C-alpha positions in Angstrom: 0.0 0.0 0.0 2.7 2.5 0.9 4.6 1.7 -2.3 1.5 1.9 -4.4 1.2 -1.7 -5.4 -2.2 -1.8 -3.9 -4.8 0.9 -3.2 -4.8 2.1 0.3 -7.8 2.5 2.6 -9.0 6.0 3.2 -7.8 6.0 6.8 -4.2 5.2 6.0 -2.0 8.3 5.7 1.3 7.8 3.9 2.5 11.3 3.1 4.8 11.7 6.1 6.5 8.4 5.3 6.8 9.2 1.6 8.3 12.6 2.4 11.2 10.9 4.2 12.2 9.1 1.0 11.5 12.0 -1.4 14.0 12.4 -4.2 14.3 15.2 -6.6 12.4 14.7 -9.8 10.1 11.9 -8.5 6.8 12.1 -6.8 6.9 11.1 -3.1 5.3 7.7 -3.5 7.5 6.6 -6.4 10.6 7.8 -4.4 9.5 5.7 -1.5 8.9 2.6 -3.7 12.4 2.9 -5.3 14.0 3.4 -1.9 12.4 0.2 -0.6 13.2 -1.8 -3.8 16.8 -0.8 -3.6 16.9 -2.0 0.0 15.4 -5.3 -0.9 17.7 -5.8 -3.8 20.6 -5.9 -1.3 19.3 -9.2 -0.1 18.2 -8.0 3.3 15.7 -10.3 4.9 13.7 -9.4 8.0 12.8 -11.9 10.6 9.2 -12.3 11.7 10.1 -10.6 15.0 11.5 -7.6 13.2 8.4 -7.3 11.0 6.3 -7.4 14.2 8.4 -5.0 16.2 6.4 -2.3 17.8 3.3 -3.6 15.9 -0.1 -3.0 17.2 -2.4 -6.0 16.7 -6.1 -5.9 17.3 -8.1 -9.0 17.2 -9.3 -12.1 19.1 -7.1 -14.1 21.4 -6.8 -16.8 18.7 -5.6 -14.2 16.2 -2.9 -12.9 18.6 -1.9 -16.5 19.4 -1.4 -17.3 15.7 0.8 -14.2 15.4 2.8 -15.0 18.5 3.5 -18.6 17.3 5.1 -17.1 14.1 7.6 -15.1 16.2 10.8 -17.1 16.9 14.0 -16.1 18.4 16.0 -15.5 21.6 14.3 -12.9 23.8 17.7 -12.0 25.3 19.0 -11.1 21.8 15.8 -9.6 20.4 14.4 -7.3 23.0 11.2 -6.6 21.1 10.1 -10.3 21.2 9.1 -10.0 24.9 7.2 -6.8 24.2 5.4 -8.4 21.3 4.4 -11.4 23.4 2.9 -9.1 26.0 0.2 -7.7 23.8 -2.6 -9.1 26.0 -2.5 -7.3 29.3 -3.0 -9.4 32.5 -5.9 -7.1 33.5 -7.9 -8.5 30.5 -7.2 -12.0 31.8 -8.4 -11.0 35.3 -11.6 -9.4 34.0 -12.4 -12.5 31.9 -11.9 -14.8 34.9 -14.0 -12.5 37.0 -16.7 -12.8 34.4 -16.7 -16.6 34.2 -16.3 -17.0 37.9 -19.0 -14.4 38.8 -16.8 -12.9 41.5 -14.5 -9.9 41.7 -10.7 -10.6 41.5 -10.1 -9.4 45.1 -12.6 -12.0 46.4 -10.5 -14.9 45.3 -7.0 -13.7 44.3 -5.4 -14.5 47.6 -7.1 -17.9 48.0 -4.5 -20.7 47.6 -5.8 -23.4 45.3 -8.8 -21.3 44.1 -9.5 -22.4 40.5 -10.3 -18.8 39.5 -6.9 -17.5 40.7 -5.0 -20.4 39.3 -6.9 -20.2 36.0 -6.0 -16.5 35.7 -2.3 -17.3 36.4 -2.3 -20.1 33.9 -4.0 -17.9 31.2 -1.6 -15.1 32.0 1.3 -17.4 31.4 -0.2 -18.7 28.2 -1.4 -15.5 26.7 0.4 -12.5 28.2 4.1 -13.6 27.9 4.8 -12.7 31.5 7.4 -14.3 33.6 6.4 -16.1 36.8 7.7 -13.1 38.8 5.8 -10.6 36.7 2.6 -12.7 37.1 3.1 -12.8 40.8 3.4 -9.1 41.0 0.3 -8.6 38.8 -1.7 -11.1 41.0 -1.5 -9.1 44.2 2.2 -9.8 45.1 2.5 -13.6 44.9 6.0 -15.0 45.0 7.1 -16.7 41.8 7.4 -20.2 43.4 3.7 -20.0 44.4 2.8 -18.8 40.9 4.8 -21.7 39.4 2.9 -24.2 41.6 -0.5 -22.6 40.8 0.2 -22.6 37.0 1.4 -26.3 37.2 -1.6 -27.3 39.2 -4.0 -25.6 36.8 -2.3 -27.3 33.8 -2.8 -30.7 35.4 -6.4 -29.9 36.4 -7.2 -28.8 32.8 -6.0 -32.1 31.5 -8.3 -34.1 33.9 -11.4 -31.9 34.3 -13.5 -31.4 31.2 -15.8 -28.8 32.9 -12.8 -26.7 33.9 -11.5 -26.9 30.3 -14.9 -25.5 29.1 -14.6 -22.7 31.7 -11.1 -21.9 30.5 -12.3 -21.8 26.9 -15.1 -19.5 27.9 -12.6 -17.2 29.7 -10.5 -17.1 26.5 -13.5 -16.2 24.5 -14.4 -13.4 27.0 -10.8 -12.2 26.9 -11.3 -11.5 23.2 -14.1 -9.0 24.0 -13.2 -7.5 27.3 -12.0 -3.9 27.0 -9.1 -2.7 29.2 
């Protein structure tokens, strides 16, 4: 769209980007297209992580998960990977679990073994890209060994308990629609 190979939607503004690549004697869009083509002719390939760097993605949990699975690499080497994997805020997970549980987060977050708390931690680990320590901090100051136990317990329970799996799926659906 920026290079003019496809028509752009009315909401997309390209002029500022085109102005950066403007060359004398060419219109701005054509200048930008030539600049990009020259860059690509050098054989430069971008990784999926680079293409997704600082990207904003809006969509369902399933859509975000598909994008996350495409991103490969070492988070210690590619700092934007962790940021990309954190697109789903833990607050959205907490709201979804509150909805399916029918209780407010503060009513069950400090209850050891509570399925709502443990489900939120498990979903946070699966969908938010948070470390155990970060999940503990987000979940009212739990220590990371306790978070690890809770996440492990929930993973085992989900394998055994069909009803709990259905509740987890419902929470994932709700996470797709909850606004933070």
